[in-house]
ZAMARGU-4260 file (C-alpha; in steps of 0.2 Angstrom, whole numbers, plus 5000, padded with zeros to 4 digits):
<rodrens>
0) 4988/4852/5053 | 4970/4847/5055 | 4957/4847/5042 | 4950/4864/5047 | 4967/4872/5045
5) 4974/4863/5030 | 4983/4873/5017 | 4971/4882/5005 | 4973/4887/4987 | 4973/4906/4987
10) 4972/4918/4972 | 4975/4936/4974 | 4969/4948/4960 | 4979/4964/4960 | 4982/4977/4946
15) 5001/4977/4949 | 5016/4968/4957 | 5031/4975/4965 | 5042/4972/4950 | 5030/4984/4940
20) 5038/5001/4937 | 5022/5008/4944 | 5021/4997/4959 | 5019/5004/4977 | 5014/5000/4994
25) 4998/4991/4990 | 5009/4978/4980 | 5022/4977/4994 | 5007/4972/5006 | 5000/4959/4995
30) 5016/4950/4991 | 5022/4951/5010 | 5005/4944/5016 | 5006/4931/5002 | 5023/4925/5007
35) 5017/4923/5025 | 5002/4913/5019 | 5014/4901/5009 | 5025/4900/5025 | 5009/4893/5034
40) 5006/4880/5021 | 4994/4888/5009 | 4997/4889/4990 | 4996/4906/4983 | 4995/4914/4966
45) 4995/4932/4962 | 4987/4938/4946 | 4992/4955/4939 | 4995/4965/4924 | 5009/4961/4912
50) 5024/4972/4910 | 5042/4972/4902 | 5051/4971/4919 | 5045/4953/4922 | 5040/4937/4913
55) 5022/4931/4911 | 5024/4918/4924 | 5036/4915/4938 | 5038/4909/4956 | 5047/4921/4968
60) 5059/4917/4981 | 5045/4916/4994 | 5036/4902/4984 | 5022/4914/4978 | 5017/4911/4960
65) 5014/4927/4949 | 5004/4926/4933 | 5004/4942/4922 | 4992/4945/4909 | 4984/4961/4901
70) 4989/4979/4904 | 4984/4994/4915 | 4966/4994/4909 | 4963/4976/4903 | 4970/4966/4917
75) 4952/4965/4925 | 4945/4957/4910 | 4960/4945/4908 | 4958/4939/4926 | 4940/4934/4923
80) 4944/4926/4906 | 4959/4916/4913 | 4949/4911/4929 | 4935/4904/4919 | 4947/4895/4907
85) 4955/4887/4922 | 4972/4894/4918 | 4975/4907/4931 | 4993/4901/4935 | 4985/4885/4942
90) 4989/4873/4928 | 4979/4868/4913 | 4961/4864/4912 | 4965/4847/4921 | 4968/4857/4937
95) 4949/4858/4939 | 4948/4839/4941 | 4964/4838/4952 | 4956/4851/4965 | 4970/4864/4962
100) 4958/4878/4958 | 4957/4892/4970 | 4947/4889/4986 | 4948/4908/4991 | 4950/4923/4981
105) 4957/4940/4987 | 4951/4954/4976 | 4961/4969/4978 | 4952/4985/4975 | 4964/4999/4970
110) 4950/5011/4965 | 4943/4999/4952 | 4939/4981/4958 | 4939/4965/4948 | 4921/4962/4952
115) 4925/4943/4955 | 4909/4939/4964 | 4901/4941/4946 | 4911/4926/4939 | 4916/4915/4953
120) 4906/4905/4966 | 4921/4903/4977 | 4922/4914/4993 | 4930/4931/4990 | 4939/4943/5002
125) 4938/4961/4996 | 4955/4970/5001 | 4953/4989/5001 | 4968/4999/5006 | 4959/5016/5005
130) 4944/5024/4998 | 4948/5035/4983 | 4935/5049/4984 | 4948/5063/4984 | 4960/5054/4971
135) 4948/5052/4956 | 4946/5071/4951 | 4965/5073/4954 | 4970/5059/4943 | 4956/5059/4929
140) 4946/5071/4920 | 4929/5076/4926 | 4918/5063/4918 | 4930/5048/4920 | 4932/5053/4938
145) 4913/5053/4941 | 4913/5035/4933 | 4927/5029/4943 | 4919/5035/4959 | 4902/5028/4954
150) 4910/5011/4952 | 4920/5012/4968 | 4906/5019/4979 | 4890/5012/4972 | 4893/4997/4960
155) 4907/4988/4970 | 4897/4990/4987 | 4883/4980/4979 | 4893/4967/4970 | 4903/4963/4986
160) 4888/4964/4997 | 4890/4946/5003 | 4909/4947/5005 | 4920/4950/5019 | 4931/4965/5018
165) 4949/4967/5023 | 4958/4984/5025 | 4974/4990/5033 | 4968/5004/5044 | 4954/5009/5056
170) 4952/5025/5045 | 4948/5015/5030 | 4936/5004/5039 | 4927/5020/5045 | 4926/5027/5028
175) 4920/5011/5020 | 4905/5012/5033 | 4900/5029/5024 | 4898/5019/5008 | 4887/5006/5017
180) 4899/4993/5022 | 4896/4989/5040 | 4911/4989/5051 | 4907/4971/5057 | 4910/4965/5039
185) 4928/4973/5039 | 4943/4966/5047 | 4959/4977/5049 | 4975/4969/5046 | 4989/4982/5047
190) 5005/4982/5037 | 5021/4975/5044 | 5036/4986/5044 | 5048/4980/5030 | 5065/4976/5037
195) 5078/4987/5028 | 5096/4982/5024 | 5108/4986/5038 | 5118/5002/5035 | 5131/5012/5043
200) 5126/5028/5035 | 5127/5042/5048 | 5114/5056/5049 | 5118/5070/5037 | 5128/5085/5044
205) 5115/5097/5035 | 5096/5098/5035 | 5091/5084/5024 | 5073/5080/5019 | 5067/5064/5010
210) 5051/5061/5000 | 5049/5043/4996 | 5036/5036/4984 | 5028/5035/4967 | 5028/5052/4958
215) 5009/5054/4954 | 4998/5069/4957 | 4989/5063/4973 | 5006/5060/4982 | 5007/5079/4982
220) 5026/5081/4981 | 5023/5099/4977 | 5020/5102/4996 | 5037/5095/5000 | 5044/5107/4986
225) 5035/5122/4994 | 5042/5118/5011 | 5060/5119/5004 | 5056/5135/4995 | 5049/5143/5011
230) 5063/5137/5023 | 5078/5140/5011 | 5083/5157/5017 | 5081/5151/5036 | 5091/5135/5033
235) 5104/5138/5019 | 5110/5120/5019 | 5093/5113/5017 | 5091/5099/5004 | 5077/5087/4998
240) 5079/5070/4990 | 5064/5064/4980 | 5066/5045/4979 | 5054/5037/4967 | 5048/5037/4949
245) 5032/5041/4940 | 5024/5051/4925 | 5022/5066/4936 | 5041/5069/4938 | 5043/5082/4923
250) 5029/5093/4931 | 5038/5092/4948 | 5055/5097/4940 | 5046/5112/4933 | 5039/5117/4949
255) 5056/5116/4957 | 5063/5127/4944 | 5048/5139/4946 | 5051/5140/4965 | 5070/5143/4962
260) 5075/5127/4972 | 5081/5116/4958 | 5099/5116/4965 | 5092/5110/4982 | 5081/5096/4975
265) 5088/5079/4969 | 5076/5068/4959 | 5085/5051/4962 | 5072/5040/4953 | 5071/5022/4958
270) 5081/5017/4973 | 5086/5000/4979 | 5082/4993/4996 | 5100/4997/5001 | 5099/5015/4994
275) 5083/5017/5003 | 5090/5012/5020 | 5105/5023/5018 | 5094/5038/5012 | 5082/5036/5027
280) 5096/5034/5039 | 5104/5050/5033 | 5088/5061/5032 | 5083/5072/5046 | 5064/5072/5042
285) 5054/5061/5030 | 5039/5070/5021 | 5023/5061/5017 | 5012/5074/5010 | 5000/5062/5001
290) 4982/5066/4999 | 4977/5049/5005 | 4985/5033/5011 | 4977/5017/5017 | 4992/5015/5029
295) 5008/5025/5026 | 5021/5012/5023 | 5035/5025/5020 | 5031/5032/5037 | 5035/5016/5046
300) 5050/5013/5035 | 5057/5030/5040 | 5053/5026/5058 | 5063/5010/5057 | 5078/5021/5053
305) 5074/5032/5067 | 5068/5046/5056 | 5051/5055/5061 | 5039/5060/5047 | 5027/5075/5044
310) 5010/5070/5035 | 4993/5077/5034 | 4980/5073/5048 | 4966/5069/5036 | 4976/5058/5024
315) 4968/5042/5030 | 4979/5028/5038 | 4994/5039/5041 | 4987/5044/5058 | 4989/5025/5063
320) 5006/5023/5055 | 5013/5036/5067 | 5008/5043/5084 | 5005/5062/5082 | 5017/5072/5093
325) 5027/5057/5098 | 5034/5048/5083 | 5030/5062/5070 | 5019/5077/5066 | 5002/5078/5058
330) 4997/5094/5049 | 4980/5102/5046 | 4984/5111/5030 | 4999/5116/5018 | 5004/5131/5029
335) 5004/5120/5045 | 5014/5107/5035 | 5028/5119/5032 | 5027/5125/5050 | 5028/5107/5056
340) 5043/5103/5045 | 5052/5119/5052 | 5048/5114/5069 | 5057/5097/5067 | 5072/5104/5058
345) 5075/5117/5070 | 5073/5107/5086 | 5086/5094/5088 | 5080/5088/5104 | 5062/5085/5099
350) 5068/5077/5082 | 5079/5065/5090 | 5066/5060/5103 | 5053/5058/5090 | 5065/5048/5079
355) 5068/5036/5094 | 5049/5034/5096 | 5046/5031/5078 | 5058/5017/5078 | 5049/5009/5093
360) 5032/5012/5085 | 5038/5004/5068 | 5044/4989/5077 | 5027/4985/5084 | 5020/4981/5067
365) 5027/4964/5059 | 5023/4954/5044 | 5021/4938/5053 | 5007/4946/5064 | 4999/4952/5048
370) 5001/4935/5040 | 4993/4926/5055 | 4978/4937/5055 | 4976/4936/5036 | 4978/4917/5037
375) 4963/4916/5049 | 4952/4925/5037 | 4957/4914/5022 | 4954/4898/5032 | 4938/4904/5039
380) 4932/4909/5022 | 4936/4892/5014 | 4928/4882/5029 | 4913/4893/5029 | 4909/4890/5011
385) 4913/4871/5014 | 4898/4871/5026 | 4908/4870/5042 | 4908/4881/5057 | 4919/4897/5053
390) 4931/4904/5065 | 4923/4917/5077 | 4922/4934/5070 | 4932/4929/5054 | 4918/4924/5042
395) 4912/4927/5025 | 4894/4933/5025 | 4884/4919/5018
</rodrens>
């Protein structure tokens, strides 16, 4: 490995990790890309919020070091304080003299950014999964939502004006452009498709739907419940498994009761990778009724099991995680969503054809490919800041 490609010291700033009970697809992406960077000779630390399910510091099986400080709202301040003190999981203050401080920072913006360009002179990559314009009023009250959107759409754009952006879909790159981030500054690095454990679980003998993900308002599991309620008379054996956990679950249970389908819906809570593989293999159709997704990790996971998905056309990156009409169906509104679910459940030939296409489409996205592309950005960023010529089209704006 020559000088220009030598391993870098990379620091990811992310609000959560995959062991966090509220972790989701963003955390999977960060940790899988981090693992790919380690495999290519880089040294990687992830700084995130502390929680009871994991220690303050650890190194995972992939060689990625995780440092956990602060909580849901204070992790941002802790990141700056720990970095400035030289203790962001990179050793004590003596680490500064030994050259082990980060050479590149990856600042992950999940609505609220870490604003790292304000407190570091190192090159920063701003990783944005999707723009949260629609989520703010769903998750927060009126004034808090306005503040959050102001931070994301106005303040952050100015703080990161000299930084390279990374996102997971062309849809997000296009949306960032509406905020003033030119498309030339944004590199798309798609998710890979997670490799699920092997399972011999057969397809269910009855119509089985699965909704997989965190139970929060913007995932709109209510739409999945509505589909079950409207199709129940037509398909007496219809069942739905909701796999995931979150603070919105009591509300969803109440909705199922009000719709009279509590006996048809199973809230399974957290599922292991083995349970997830078995569930996706058994399901006839997977449901992703989210308001917005940067990519649609659950769509390619279902695809890997040969299960087509129904999602909303205007929900961001989901339109890239599937091929509409080939590996799944995209709906225009809630009524159309229910109609698309009915279409797949009632047409065995179309469902099986789309399931096979979904498996093929999912296989085209790999973590090594994502890691290679991300590694080029990391190397180019460090080289550019060192005053050397950056890799073509993979630079940090000076």
